[in-house]
C-alpha positions in Angstrom: 33.8 35.3 112.7 34.9 38.3 115.5 34.1 41.5 113.8 34.7 43.8 116.8 38.3 42.8 117.3 37.7 42.1 121.2 36.9 38.8 122.8 33.6 38.5 124.9 36.1 37.7 128.0 37.5 41.2 127.6 34.2 42.9 127.6 33.3 41.0 130.7 36.2 42.1 132.1 35.6 45.7 131.3 32.1 45.5 132.7 33.5 43.8 136.1 36.0 46.7 136.1 33.3 49.2 135.4 31.2 47.8 138.5 34.2 47.7 140.7 34.8 51.4 140.0 31.4 52.2 140.6 31.7 50.6 144.2 34.7 52.3 145.3 33.1 55.5 144.2 30.1 54.7 146.4 32.1 53.7 149.2 34.1 57.0 149.0 30.9 58.9 149.1 29.6 57.1 151.8 32.7 57.4 153.8 33.0 61.2 153.1 29.3 61.8 154.5 30.0 59.8 157.8 33.0 62.2 158.2 30.7 65.2 157.5 28.1 63.7 159.8 30.6 62.9 162.6 32.1 66.5 162.3 28.4 67.7 162.6 28.0 65.6 165.8 31.2 66.9 167.6 30.2 70.5 166.6 26.8 70.0 168.1 28.3 68.6 171.3 30.6 71.4 171.7 27.6 74.0 171.2 25.8 72.2 173.9 28.6 72.2 176.2 29.2 75.8 175.7 25.6 76.7 176.1 25.6 74.7 179.4 28.5 76.4 180.8 27.6 78.3 184.0 27.8 82.0 183.7 29.6 84.2 186.4 27.5 83.8 189.7 26.1 80.4 188.8 27.8 77.1 189.8 26.9 73.5 189.5 24.5 74.2 186.8 25.9 72.2 183.8 23.8 70.8 180.8 24.6 67.0 180.3 25.4 67.1 176.5 25.8 63.4 176.8 22.6 62.4 178.0 
């Protein structure tokens, strides 16, 4: 006798769908974090490049931001 009106297979499918949704959300959050980290890294490189630019009168003194 099935009181709930839903079969065990549909409950299992529901659990699998919920797990898949959690995994997709986790991947989305991770990708967003990677994007933010990449932007921060690029901003840091730009800052280092600007800091190493020679001022007037000095030439040939560059900070190697990629070292």
